[in-house]
C-alpha positions in Angstrom: 102.1 101.4 81.7 103.6 102.0 85.2 101.9 103.4 88.2 103.5 105.7 90.7 102.8 107.5 93.9 104.2 111.0 94.0 104.4 112.6 97.5 104.0 116.2 98.4 104.5 117.8 101.8 101.7 120.4 102.5 104.0 122.0 105.0 106.4 123.1 102.3 104.0 123.5 99.3 100.3 124.4 99.3 99.3 121.5 97.1 95.6 121.6 98.0 95.4 125.3 97.0 97.4 124.6 93.8 95.2 121.7 92.7 91.9 123.6 93.3 93.0 126.5 91.1 95.2 124.8 88.5 93.7 121.3 88.2 93.3 121.6 84.4 96.8 122.9 83.7 100.0 121.0 83.5 102.0 120.5 86.7 105.6 119.6 87.3 107.1 117.2 89.8 110.7 116.9 91.0 112.0 113.3 91.2 115.4 111.8 91.9 114.6 108.1 91.5 113.2 106.1 88.5 114.0 108.9 86.1 114.7 106.5 83.2 111.7 104.3 84.0 108.9 106.8 83.8 107.0 106.7 80.5 104.5 108.9 78.8 101.0 107.8 79.8 102.0 106.3 83.1 99.6 106.9 86.0 100.5 108.9 89.1 98.6 109.0 92.3 99.2 112.2 94.3 100.0 111.6 98.0 100.1 114.3 100.5 101.9 113.8 103.8 100.5 114.9 107.1 99.8 118.6 107.6 101.0 119.9 111.0 98.6 118.7 113.7 96.6 116.6 111.2 96.3 112.9 110.4 95.5 113.2 106.7 98.1 111.2 104.9 96.8 109.8 101.7 95.9 110.0 98.0 94.2 113.2 96.8 94.4 113.0 93.0 95.2 110.9 90.0 97.2 112.2 87.1 98.8 111.1 83.8 102.5 111.6 83.0 102.5 113.9 79.9 106.2 114.6 79.5 109.3 112.8 80.6 111.6 114.2 83.4 114.0 117.0 82.3 116.0 119.6 84.1 114.9 123.2 84.4 111.2 122.6 83.8 109.1 125.1 85.7 105.8 126.8 85.4 105.6 130.3 86.9 102.1 129.7 88.3 103.6 127.2 90.7 105.7 129.9 92.5 103.1 131.5 94.8 102.2 128.1 96.4 105.7 127.4 97.8 105.9 127.9 101.6 109.5 126.8 101.9 111.6 128.7 99.3 114.8 126.8 100.2 113.0 123.5 99.5 111.7 124.9 96.2 115.3 125.8 95.1 116.6 122.3 96.1 113.8 120.5 94.2 114.3 122.6 91.1 117.8 121.2 90.8 116.3 117.7 90.1 114.7 116.5 86.9 111.0 117.4 86.7 108.3 115.4 85.0 105.1 116.9 83.7 101.7 115.6 84.5 98.0 116.5 84.1 95.4 115.8 86.7 92.7 113.4 85.6 90.7 113.2 88.8 90.8 115.1 92.1 89.4 113.6 95.3 90.4 116.4 97.6 87.1 116.2 99.4 87.1 112.4 99.7 90.7 111.3 99.7 92.0 107.7 100.1 93.6 107.9 103.5 95.9 105.4 105.1 93.1 103.5 106.8 91.2 103.2 103.5 94.3 101.8 101.8 94.9 99.3 104.6 91.2 98.2 104.5 91.8 97.4 100.8 94.7 95.1 101.7 97.3 97.8 100.5 99.1 97.8 103.8 102.2 96.6 101.9 102.6 100.0 100.1 106.2 101.1 100.5 105.1 104.7 101.3 103.5 103.4 104.5 106.8 101.9 105.6 109.3 104.5 104.2 107.4 107.8 103.9 110.6 109.9 103.3 110.8 109.6 99.5 109.0 111.7 96.8 108.2 108.8 94.4 107.2 105.2 94.8 106.7 102.5 92.1 103.6 100.5 92.5 102.9 96.9 91.4 100.3 96.4 88.6 97.9 95.0 91.2 98.4 98.0 93.6 97.9 100.5 90.8 94.7 98.8 89.6 93.3 98.6 93.1 94.0 102.3 93.8 92.6 103.3 90.4 89.3 101.4 91.1 89.0 103.0 94.5 89.5 106.5 93.0 86.9 105.8 90.3 84.4 104.9 93.0 84.9 108.2 94.9 
């Protein structure tokens, strides 16, 4: 089993609003890297980049990969949450995996300082925050999973 961080930008997609309403429904995620390495049952940690004027980068949910990346996967209930329609169209040209949320920690996220305090300051997302997917080591995944379970 692999562990991943999937990053969303709350300035282009209203991820908080989506997760609060559709937390028990499948979600899709566009990816351009690791397409052939993602497996069913892999764990994904949902990372939200900073909102404008905020310092709230961090992990807000845990999910399980329920279907492999394919082109043209889309759920209509996602559409109203897009702020940036051009970005939506661009991302929809990429393969999209399917996932289901297993735990939301929206009210008590793991922010950057929490991760650094847990000796996770080597996470690639902290050094290269421009990507949408990051592969974690087994140890990193286990540490983050334990931290979420204690939220």
